[in-house]
C-alpha positions in Angstrom: 232.9 -2.6 -83.2 231.9 -4.2 -79.8 233.4 -3.0 -76.6 235.5 -5.6 -74.9 233.0 -5.7 -72.1 229.5 -4.1 -71.9 227.9 -2.5 -68.8 225.5 -5.4 -68.4 228.3 -7.9 -68.1 230.3 -6.3 -65.3 227.2 -4.8 -63.6 225.7 -8.2 -63.2 228.1 -9.5 -60.6 227.8 -6.2 -58.7 224.0 -6.5 -58.5 224.3 -10.0 -57.4 226.7 -9.1 -54.7 224.3 -6.4 -53.4 221.5 -9.0 -53.3 223.9 -11.5 -51.5 224.9 -8.9 -48.9 221.2 -8.2 -48.3 220.5 -11.9 -47.9 223.3 -12.4 -45.4 222.1 -9.3 -43.3 218.6 -10.9 -43.0 220.0 -13.2 -40.4 220.7 -10.1 -38.1 217.3 -8.8 -36.9 218.7 -5.4 -36.1 220.1 -5.0 -39.6 217.0 -6.5 -41.3 215.6 -3.0 -42.5 218.9 -2.4 -44.3 218.9 -5.9 -45.7 215.4 -5.3 -47.1 216.6 -2.1 -48.6 219.6 -3.7 -50.3 217.3 -6.4 -51.7 214.9 -3.9 -53.1 217.8 -2.0 -54.7 219.2 -5.1 -56.2 215.9 -6.0 -57.6 215.4 -2.6 -59.2 218.9 -2.7 -60.7 218.2 -6.1 -62.1 215.1 -4.8 -63.9 217.1 -1.8 -65.2 219.8 -4.0 -66.6 217.8 -6.9 -68.0 214.2 -5.8 -68.0 214.1 -4.9 -71.7 215.5 -8.2 -72.8 213.1 -10.1 -75.0 212.2 -13.6 -73.9 211.2 -16.3 -76.4 207.6 -15.5 -77.5 204.8 -17.5 -76.0 202.7 -17.5 -79.1 203.3 -18.3 -82.8 203.8 -15.2 -84.9 200.9 -16.2 -87.2 198.1 -18.7 -87.6 199.2 -22.4 -88.0 198.1 -23.8 -91.2 195.6 -26.7 -91.0 195.5 -29.4 -93.6 192.9 -32.2 -94.3 190.5 -30.6 -91.9 187.4 -32.7 -92.7 188.1 -36.4 -92.4 191.2 -36.2 -90.2 189.5 -33.8 -87.8 186.6 -36.1 -87.5 188.9 -39.0 -86.7 190.7 -36.8 -84.1 187.5 -35.7 -82.4 186.1 -39.2 -82.5 189.2 -40.6 -80.8 189.2 -37.9 -78.1 185.5 -38.5 -77.4 185.9 -42.3 -77.2 188.8 -41.8 -74.8 186.7 -39.7 -72.5 183.8 -42.2 -72.7 186.3 -45.0 -71.7 187.3 -43.1 -68.6 183.7 -42.4 -67.9 183.1 -46.1 -68.1 186.0 -46.6 -65.8 184.3 -44.3 -63.3 181.1 -46.3 -63.5 183.0 -49.6 -63.1 184.7 -48.2 -60.0 181.4 -47.1 -58.7 180.0 -50.7 -59.2 183.1 -52.5 -57.9 185.0 -50.2 -55.5 186.8 -53.1 -53.9 188.8 -54.1 -57.0 192.4 -53.2 -56.6 192.9 -52.2 -60.2 190.5 -54.4 -62.2 188.4 -53.4 -65.2 188.3 -49.8 -64.0 192.0 -49.5 -64.2 192.1 -51.2 -67.6 189.5 -48.8 -69.0 191.4 -45.8 -67.4 194.7 -46.9 -69.0 193.0 -47.5 -72.4 191.4 -44.1 -72.2 194.7 -42.3 -71.6 196.4 -44.3 -74.3 193.6 -43.6 -76.9 193.7 -39.9 -75.9 197.4 -39.7 -76.6 197.1 -41.6 -79.9 194.3 -39.4 -81.1 196.1 -36.2 -80.0 199.3 -37.2 -81.8 197.3 -38.2 -84.8 195.6 -34.9 -84.7 198.9 -33.0 -84.4 200.4 -34.7 -87.4 197.4 -34.6 -89.7 195.5 -31.4 -88.8 198.4 -29.0 -88.4 200.9 -28.3 -91.0 203.8 -25.9 -90.8 203.7 -23.9 -87.6 205.0 -20.4 -87.3 206.0 -21.0 -83.6 209.3 -19.6 -82.5 212.1 -21.9 -83.4 214.3 -23.0 -80.5 217.9 -23.9 -80.8 218.5 -27.4 -81.9 219.6 -30.0 -79.3 223.3 -30.7 -80.0 224.9 -33.9 -78.8 226.8 -32.2 -76.1 223.6 -30.7 -74.6 221.8 -34.1 -74.5 224.9 -35.6 -72.9 224.9 -32.8 -70.3 221.2 -33.3 -69.5 221.8 -37.1 -69.1 224.8 -36.3 -66.9 222.6 -34.0 -64.7 220.0 -36.6 -64.4 222.5 -39.2 -63.3 224.1 -36.9 -60.8 220.7 -35.9 -59.4 219.8 -39.7 -59.2 223.1 -40.5 -57.4 222.5 -37.6 -54.9 219.1 -39.1 -54.1 219.7 -42.8 -54.0 223.2 -43.1 -52.6 223.1 -44.6 -49.0 219.4 -44.0 -48.7 219.4 -46.0 -45.4 221.7 -43.7 -43.6 221.0 -40.3 -45.1 219.0 -38.6 -43.7 219.8 -40.2 -40.3 216.5 -39.1 -38.7 213.6 -41.4 -39.6 210.4 -39.5 -39.7 207.4 -41.5 -38.3 205.3 -40.7 -41.4 207.9 -42.6 -43.4 207.3 -45.7 -41.3 203.5 -45.2 -41.4 203.7 -45.0 -45.3 205.4 -48.5 -45.3 202.9 -49.7 -42.7 199.9 -48.7 -44.8 201.4 -50.0 -48.0 202.2 -53.4 -46.3 198.9 -53.8 -44.6 196.9 -53.0 -47.8 199.0 -54.6 -50.6 201.5 -57.1 -49.1 200.1 -58.7 -45.9 196.5 -57.8 -46.4 194.0 -60.1 -44.6 191.1 -58.4 -46.4 190.6 -57.6 -50.1 193.3 -55.1 -51.1 192.2 -51.5 -51.4 191.5 -50.0 -54.8 194.2 -47.7 -56.1 191.4 -45.2 -56.9 190.6 -44.8 -53.2 192.3 -43.1 -50.4 194.1 -44.6 -47.4 195.5 -43.7 -44.0 192.6 -42.5 -41.9 192.7 -38.8 -41.1 195.3 -38.2 -43.8 193.5 -39.7 -46.8 196.2 -39.8 -49.4 195.4 -41.5 -52.8 196.1 -45.2 -52.6 198.1 -45.4 -55.8 201.1 -44.0 -53.9 201.0 -46.8 -51.3 200.5 -49.4 -54.1 203.7 -48.1 -55.7 205.6 -48.2 -52.4 204.4 -51.8 -51.9 205.7 -52.8 -55.3 209.2 -51.6 -54.4 209.0 -53.4 -51.0 208.0 -56.6 -52.8 210.9 -56.3 -55.3 213.6 -55.2 -53.0 212.5 -56.5 -49.6 211.4 -54.6 -46.5 214.2 -52.1 -46.0 214.4 -48.3 -45.4 216.2 -47.8 -48.7 213.4 -49.5 -50.7 210.8 -47.6 -48.7 212.5 -44.3 -49.7 213.4 -45.2 -53.3 210.1 -44.2 -55.1 210.3 -40.6 -53.9 214.0 -40.5 -54.8 213.3 -41.5 -58.4 210.6 -38.9 -58.9 212.8 -36.2 -57.3 215.7 -37.0 -59.7 213.4 -37.3 -62.7 212.2 -33.7 -62.2 215.5 -32.5 -63.7 214.3 -33.4 -67.2 211.0 -31.5 -67.4 212.4 -28.6 -65.5 215.3 -28.3 -68.0 212.8 -28.4 -70.9 210.5 -25.9 -69.2 213.4 -23.4 -68.8 214.9 -24.0 -72.2 211.6 -23.3 -73.9 211.3 -19.7 -72.7 214.6 -18.6 -71.2 217.1 -20.4 -73.2 219.8 -23.1 -72.9 222.0 -21.5 -70.2 219.0 -20.8 -67.9 218.0 -24.4 -68.3 221.5 -25.6 -67.4 221.6 -23.3 -64.3 218.1 -24.1 -63.0 218.3 -27.8 -63.4 221.8 -28.0 -61.9 220.8 -26.0 -58.8 217.8 -28.3 -58.5 219.9 -31.4 -58.8 222.0 -30.5 -55.8 219.7 -28.3 -53.7 219.8 -29.3 -50.0 216.0 -29.1 -49.6 215.2 -30.8 -52.8 217.7 -33.6 -52.1 216.3 -34.0 -48.6 212.6 -34.3 -49.5 213.5 -36.6 -52.3 215.3 -39.0 -49.8 212.2 -39.4 -47.6 209.4 -42.0 -48.0 206.9 -39.2 -48.4 205.1 -38.2 -51.6 205.4 -34.4 -51.1 208.3 -34.3 -53.7 206.4 -36.2 -56.3 204.2 -33.2 -57.1 207.1 -31.1 -58.5 207.6 -33.7 -61.2 204.0 -33.5 -62.5 203.8 -29.7 -62.2 207.0 -29.1 -64.1 205.9 -31.6 -66.8 202.4 -29.9 -67.0 203.9 -26.4 -67.2 206.4 -27.5 -69.9 203.7 -29.0 -72.2 201.3 -26.1 -71.5 203.7 -23.4 -72.5 204.9 -25.5 -75.5 201.2 -26.0 -76.5 200.7 -22.2 -76.7 203.5 -22.0 -79.2 202.9 -25.1 -81.2 199.0 -25.3 -80.9 199.4 -29.1 -81.3 196.8 -31.2 -79.6 199.4 -33.6 -78.3 201.0 -30.9 -76.2 197.6 -29.9 -74.7 196.7 -33.5 -74.0 200.1 -34.2 -72.3 199.7 -31.1 -70.1 196.2 -32.1 -69.0 197.2 -35.8 -68.4 200.2 -34.6 -66.3 197.9 -32.4 -64.2 195.4 -35.2 -63.8 197.9 -37.8 -62.8 199.4 -35.5 -60.1 196.1 -35.9 -58.2 197.2 -39.4 -57.3 200.0 -38.2 -55.0 200.5 -35.3 -52.6 197.4 -33.3 -51.8 199.2 -30.0 -52.3 198.4 -30.6 -56.0 194.8 -29.8 -55.4 195.7 -26.1 -55.8 196.7 -26.9 -59.5 193.1 -26.7 -61.0 192.8 -23.2 -59.6 196.2 -22.2 -61.0 195.3 -23.5 -64.4 191.9 -21.8 -64.3 193.6 -18.5 -63.3 196.1 -18.9 -66.2 193.3 -19.4 -68.7 191.5 -16.2 -67.4 194.8 -14.4 -67.7 195.3 -15.4 -71.3 191.8 -14.4 -72.2 192.1 -11.0 -70.4 195.6 -10.0 -71.3 196.2 -11.9 -74.6 192.7 -12.0 -76.0 193.9 -11.7 -79.6 195.8 -15.0 -79.3 193.8 -16.7 -76.6 190.5 -16.6 -78.6 192.1 -19.1 -81.0 192.6 -21.6 -78.2 189.0 -22.2 -77.2 189.1 -25.8 -78.4 192.5 -26.3 -76.9 191.3 -25.2 -73.5 188.5 -27.7 -73.7 191.1 -30.4 -74.6 193.2 -29.4 -71.6 190.2 -29.8 -69.3 189.2 -33.1 -70.9 192.7 -34.4 -70.6 192.7 -33.4 -66.9 189.5 -35.4 -66.5 191.1 -38.4 -68.3 194.2 -38.3 -66.1 192.2 -37.9 -62.9 190.3 -41.1 -63.8 188.2 -43.0 -61.2 189.9 -41.1 -58.4 187.7 -38.1 -59.4 184.6 -40.2 -58.7 186.0 -41.2 -55.3 186.3 -37.5 -54.4 182.8 -36.7 -55.8 181.3 -39.4 -53.5 183.4 -38.1 -50.5 183.5 -34.3 -51.2 185.1 -33.5 -47.9 188.3 -35.5 -48.8 189.4 -33.2 -51.6 189.6 -29.8 -50.0 188.4 -30.7 -46.5 191.8 -31.3 -45.0 193.2 -28.0 -46.2 190.1 -26.1 -45.3 190.1 -27.6 -41.8 193.7 -26.3 -41.2 193.2 -22.7 -42.5 194.4 -20.0 -40.1 192.1 -17.4 -41.7 188.8 -17.7 -43.4 189.5 -16.5 -47.0 187.3 -13.5 -48.0 187.6 -10.0 -49.3 187.9 -7.6 -46.3 185.1 -5.1 -46.5 186.1 -2.8 -43.6 189.3 -1.4 -42.2 188.9 -3.4 -39.0 188.4 -6.6 -41.0 191.5 -5.8 -43.1 193.5 -5.1 -40.0 192.5 -8.4 -38.5 193.5 -10.2 -41.7 196.8 -8.4 -41.8 197.6 -9.3 -38.1 196.9 -12.9 -38.9 198.6 -13.4 -42.2 201.6 -11.0 -42.1 203.5 -12.7 -39.2 203.2 -16.1 -40.9 204.1 -14.7 -44.3 207.1 -12.8 -43.0 208.4 -16.0 -41.4 207.9 -17.8 -44.6 209.9 -15.2 -46.5 212.7 -15.5 -44.0 212.5 -19.3 -44.3 213.8 -19.0 -47.9 217.3 -18.2 -46.8 217.5 -17.5 -43.0 215.2 -19.4 -40.8 215.1 -23.1 -40.4 212.0 -25.0 -41.5 209.7 -25.9 -38.6 207.9 -28.8 -40.2 209.8 -31.4 -38.1 210.8 -33.0 -41.5 213.5 -30.7 -42.8 215.9 -28.8 -40.6 217.2 -25.9 -42.7 216.1 -23.0 -44.9 214.9 -23.6 -48.4 218.0 -22.3 -50.1 221.6 -21.4 -49.3 222.2 -17.6 -49.2 224.0 -17.6 -52.6 221.0 -19.1 -54.2 218.5 -16.9 -52.3 220.3 -13.8 -53.8 219.5 -15.2 -57.3 216.0 -15.8 -56.3 215.5 -12.1 -55.5 216.7 -11.0 -58.9 214.7 -13.7 -60.7 211.5 -12.7 -58.9 212.1 -9.1 -59.9 212.4 -10.0 -63.6 209.4 -12.3 -63.5 207.3 -9.6 -61.9 208.5 -7.1 -64.5 207.6 -9.5 -67.4 204.3 -10.6 -65.7 202.4 -10.1 -68.9 204.4 -13.0 -70.5 202.4 -16.2 -70.1 205.4 -18.1 -68.8 206.2 -15.5 -66.2 202.6 -15.3 -65.1 202.3 -19.1 -64.8 205.5 -19.4 -62.7 204.4 -16.5 -60.5 200.9 -17.9 -60.1 202.1 -21.3 -59.1 205.0 -20.2 -56.8 203.1 -17.4 -55.0 199.9 -19.4 -54.9 201.5 -22.2 -53.1 203.5 -20.0 -50.8 200.3 -18.1 -49.9 197.8 -20.9 -49.6 199.9 -24.0 -48.6 202.7 -22.1 -46.9 200.8 -19.4 -45.1 197.1 -20.0 -44.8 197.3 -23.8 -44.0 199.1 -24.7 -40.8 198.9 -27.7 -38.4 197.9 -27.2 -34.7 200.9 -26.3 -32.5 203.0 -25.6 -35.6 205.2 -22.6 -36.3 206.1 -21.2 -39.7 207.9 -21.9 -42.0 206.5 -25.3 -43.0 208.6 -26.0 -46.1 207.0 -29.4 -46.6 204.0 -27.5 -47.8 206.1 -25.7 -50.4 207.1 -28.7 -52.5 204.7 -28.1 -55.4 206.2 -24.6 -55.9 209.8 -26.0 -56.1 209.8 -25.7 -59.9 208.8 -22.1 -59.7 211.7 -21.4 -57.3 214.2 -23.0 -59.7 212.9 -21.1 -62.6 213.3 -17.8 -60.7 216.9 -18.9 -59.8 217.8 -19.6 -63.4 216.2 -16.5 -65.0 218.9 -14.0 -64.0 221.7 -16.4 -65.0 220.2 -16.9 -68.4 219.6 -13.1 -69.0 223.1 -12.3 -67.8 224.7 -14.7 -70.3 222.4 -13.6 -73.1 223.2 -10.0 -72.5 226.9 -10.7 -72.3 227.0 -12.6 -75.6 225.5 -9.5 -77.4 228.1 -7.2 -75.8 231.3 -9.2 -75.6 233.7 -9.8 -78.5 233.4 -13.4 -79.8 236.9 -14.3 -78.5 235.8 -13.3 -74.9 232.4 -15.0 -74.8 233.7 -18.2 -73.4 234.3 -16.3 -70.1 230.5 -16.2 -69.4 229.7 -20.0 -69.5 232.9 -20.9 -67.8 232.1 -18.4 -65.0 228.6 -19.8 -64.6 229.9 -23.4 -64.7 232.5 -22.7 -61.9 229.8 -21.0 -59.8 227.4 -24.0 -60.3 230.1 -26.5 -59.3 230.9 -24.4 -56.1 227.1 -24.3 -55.3 226.7 -28.0 -55.9 229.6 -28.8 -53.7 228.4 -26.5 -50.9 224.9 -28.1 -51.0 226.1 -31.7 -51.0 228.8 -31.0 -48.3 226.3 -29.4 -46.0 223.8 -32.2 -46.5 226.0 -35.2 -46.2 228.4 -33.8 -43.6 226.8 -31.1 -41.5 223.0 -31.6 -41.7 221.4 -32.6 -38.5 217.8 -32.9 -37.3 218.4 -30.8 -34.3 215.2 -30.7 -32.0 216.5 -27.5 -30.3 216.0 -25.6 -33.6 212.2 -26.1 -33.4 210.3 -23.2 -31.9 207.1 -25.2 -31.1 207.3 -26.9 -27.7 205.2 -29.8 -29.0 207.3 -30.3 -32.1 210.5 -30.0 -30.1 209.3 -32.7 -27.6 208.2 -34.9 -30.4 211.6 -34.6 -32.2 213.5 -35.4 -29.0 211.4 -38.6 -28.9 212.1 -39.4 -32.6 215.9 -38.7 -32.1 216.1 -41.3 -29.3 214.0 -43.8 -31.0 215.9 -43.5 -34.2 219.2 -43.8 -32.4 218.0 -46.9 -30.6 216.8 -48.5 -33.8 220.0 -47.6 -35.8 222.2 -48.9 -32.9 220.3 -52.1 -32.7 220.5 -52.5 -36.5 224.3 -51.9 -36.4 224.7 -55.0 -34.3 223.0 -57.2 -37.0 220.4 -60.0 -36.7 222.8 -62.3 -34.7 222.1 -60.3 -31.5 219.4 -60.1 -28.9 218.8 -56.6 -27.6 217.5 -55.8 -24.1 216.3 -52.5 -22.7 217.2 -52.7 -19.1 214.6 -50.9 -16.8 211.7 -48.7 -17.5 212.3 -46.1 -20.1 210.3 -43.0 -21.1 211.5 -43.5 -24.7 209.3 -46.3 -26.2 211.1 -48.8 -28.5 209.9 -48.7 -32.1 210.1 -52.3 -33.4 208.5 -51.3 -36.8 211.3 -48.8 -37.5 213.9 -51.3 -36.5 212.5 -53.9 -38.8 213.2 -51.6 -41.8 216.8 -51.5 -40.7 217.5 -55.1 -39.7 215.5 -58.4 -40.0 214.9 -61.1 -37.4 216.4 -59.3 -34.5 214.9 -60.1 -31.1 214.3 -57.3 -28.5 212.8 -57.4 -25.0 212.1 -54.8 -22.3 213.3 -55.9 -18.8 210.9 -54.0 -16.5 212.2 -55.9 -13.4 215.9 -56.2 -14.1 216.7 -57.6 -10.6 215.0 -60.9 -11.5 214.8 -60.8 -15.4 218.5 -60.4 -16.0 219.3 -63.7 -14.4 216.6 -65.5 -16.3 217.8 -64.6 -19.8 218.2 -67.7 -22.0 221.7 -68.1 -23.3 222.2 -69.4 -26.9 224.5 -68.8 -29.9 223.6 -65.2 -30.3 225.3 -62.1 -29.0 223.5 -59.9 -26.4 223.3 -56.2 -26.1 221.9 -54.2 -23.1 220.7 -50.6 -23.3 220.6 -48.4 -20.3 218.5 -45.2 -20.7 218.8 -42.3 -18.2 217.6 -43.4 -14.8 218.6 -47.1 -15.2 222.4 -46.8 -14.9 222.2 -48.6 -11.5 221.6 -51.8 -13.4 224.9 -51.7 -15.2 226.9 -53.3 -12.3 224.4 -56.2 -12.0 224.6 -56.8 -15.7 228.4 -56.8 -15.6 228.4 -59.4 -12.9 225.9 -61.7 -14.7 227.5 -61.2 -18.1 231.2 -60.5 -17.6 233.7 -59.9 -20.5 231.5 -57.5 -22.5 232.2 -54.0 -23.8 230.7 -50.8 -22.5 229.7 -48.0 -24.8 227.7 -44.8 -25.1 225.3 -43.6 -27.8 225.1 -39.8 -28.2 223.4 -37.4 -30.6 225.2 -35.7 -33.4 225.7 -32.7 -31.1 227.2 -35.0 -28.4 224.2 -35.1 -26.1 224.0 -38.4 -24.1 221.2 -40.7 -25.1 221.9 -44.1 -23.5 224.7 -46.4 -22.4 225.3 -49.9 -23.9 226.9 -53.1 -22.9 227.6 -55.7 -25.6 228.8 -59.2 -25.7 229.6 -60.8 -29.0 228.3 -64.3 -29.7 231.5 -66.0 -28.5 231.6 -63.9 -25.4 228.0 -64.6 -24.7 228.6 -68.3 -25.0 231.7 -68.1 -22.7 229.6 -66.6 -19.9 227.2 -69.6 -20.2 230.0 -72.0 -19.5 
C-alpha cells in the first residue's frame, strides 16, 4: 500500500525553496558566496531526489521493419535527389540573375522544398512499417484545447497594444522599417533579392525585410505593423516548444515550460520589437523537436523537417549561424556515446544535411560568394581569440578575459539587468531562475541522454559564444539580445524539474491525492504568469541609469527624449502643427514619428524671436515644445498665441524632459482673429 505522501513529493518544494533563497541572495554581493553554496546544495539534492528517474527513451527499442524496400526506396531516393538538384538549379539561377527579387530562383527553391517533403513523407509511409519507438501518451481533447489556449494567450500577450508597449522605441526597429521600405515599398531601383543581405554593416538576410514590407503594405505604415511579424513568430514558438518537451519529459513538463515561455518578461519583450532576434527560437525549437522525434521514429519525414527548419532559420537572426556547429557536435556525440544506435542512422544524417542545404537555398550561394558575411561579423566582435591554451600563462590570460564576462552573464539570468540597450531587466524572475538551477542539474546528470545533450549544447553554446565571446565595442555584459537562440533551452531546463516532481509524486501518492500535484503546479504557473505580465505592462521601464556603459547610457538618454517627443506629437494627432522652439541638443526624429502618426507637420524654430511671429495660421492646432535652455521663449509664445494650455512631459521616473504649450484648432483660429 502506498504511503499518503512520498519523500520526493514533500522534499521537492523544500529543494525549490533552497534554490529560491540562493537566487535571492545573489543580489547581495556580500552574501553571494552563501548564495552559490545554497544553489549547489539545491542542485545536488535535486539530483539525489530525481536523478534516477527514467526519461522517455531517445531510441526505438529494436530495429524498425522496412517494407517494399526495392521500388519504393528507389522512388524515395529519386525524389530526394531531384529536390536537391532543383535547389542547386535555384542557386545557379540566383548566380545568373542576382537582381531578381524572388524570380525563378525562388520558384525552384520552393519546388525543391516541396518535393523533398513529399518524397520524405512517401518514404516514411512506404519504406518503414511498424516502429518500436516509445509510445507517447495520446493527445486527449483537453490537452489540444489547452495548447490552443496557451497559443492564444501567448499571442495576446505579444500583439496587444503593440504601439505603446514597450514605450521605448529602439532605433534598430525604425531602421528595420526604413530598410524594408526603401527596398520593397518605395524602391527607386530594382528591388533587392530575398536571397541577398541588406543593411550595410549589419548584413541581415533580406527575406526578413521583405516580410516586414509585406505587413507594412497590408496594414499601413505604423509601429504596430512594424512589430507584428516578430510578435507572431514569438507566439508561435509555444507549439514546437510544447511538442519538444512532451516528447522526452512528458505532458506536465510541456505544460509548465510552454506556459512560462508564453508569459516570460524577456520573451514577451523581444517578441514585441521589430527585430528578428526572437525568430530564431521558433526554428530552433522546431528543429530540435523533429530531430529528437527522428531518432525515435527513424522516419525520413522527421529528418527532413529537422533539416528544413535549420536551413530556413538562416534567413533571420545571425545568431542561428551557431546551429550547424551544434548539430555537428550532436552527431559526433551520438556516434561516440551511442554508437550501437547511431551507426544505423548514417543515411539519416545525410538526409539531415541535405535538408539543411535545401532549406538554406540560394542564400547559401550568397554567403559562399561573400564569405566574410557569414561568420565575419561575429569573428570581428570576439573578445578573445578561440584556441586551446598551451601554457599556464595563456590559460590565465584566457581566464581573466572570459570569466568576468561569464560571471556577469550568469548573474544576468536572475539578478543583473541586461545591458544590451534593448531589454532592461534580467532574463528570468527569481522564482523562475530557481527552477532553472534544478533543471540544469538534472540535464547535466542525464547528459548521456540525447535530448539532454542537445539542450545543453545549444543553451551553453549560445551563452558561451554569443553571450560571452561576442561583444560590441563599449558594451558591458550581459547582452541578453545575443541569448535569444538559447531561449528554448532555458525553458526546457525550467520545465524539467516540474515534470519530474509530478511524475515522482504520481508514483508515490495514493490515487485520491494525485490531483494535488497538477493543481499546485497550475496555481504556481498562474501566479508566475501574473507576476510576469504585471511587471512588464505596469512596472517595466527602459531606464538609462541602469546601463553601466557611459556610451550606452548617453545613447539611451537620447532615445528616451526622442521617443517622448515622437509619442507626445503623435498623441496630438495629424490635425496639429508641432514646433520645437529654440535650439535643442535632442534631435527630432521624423521617421519614428511617422510610424506613430501620419501627415503631421513639424518645424524647428532656430530663431524664435522672428520665426514665432511669422507662423502661418490655418485650421490646424499648434503645439510648441520647449527643451531645457529654451524656457525663456515661453512668454513670447504666450503673448503671440494666447489662450493655450501649458504642460510638461516627464520620463516614467518623473525626470523633466520638456515643456509644452498647446492650442487646439479652435483656439488657434481665435488667435488669428
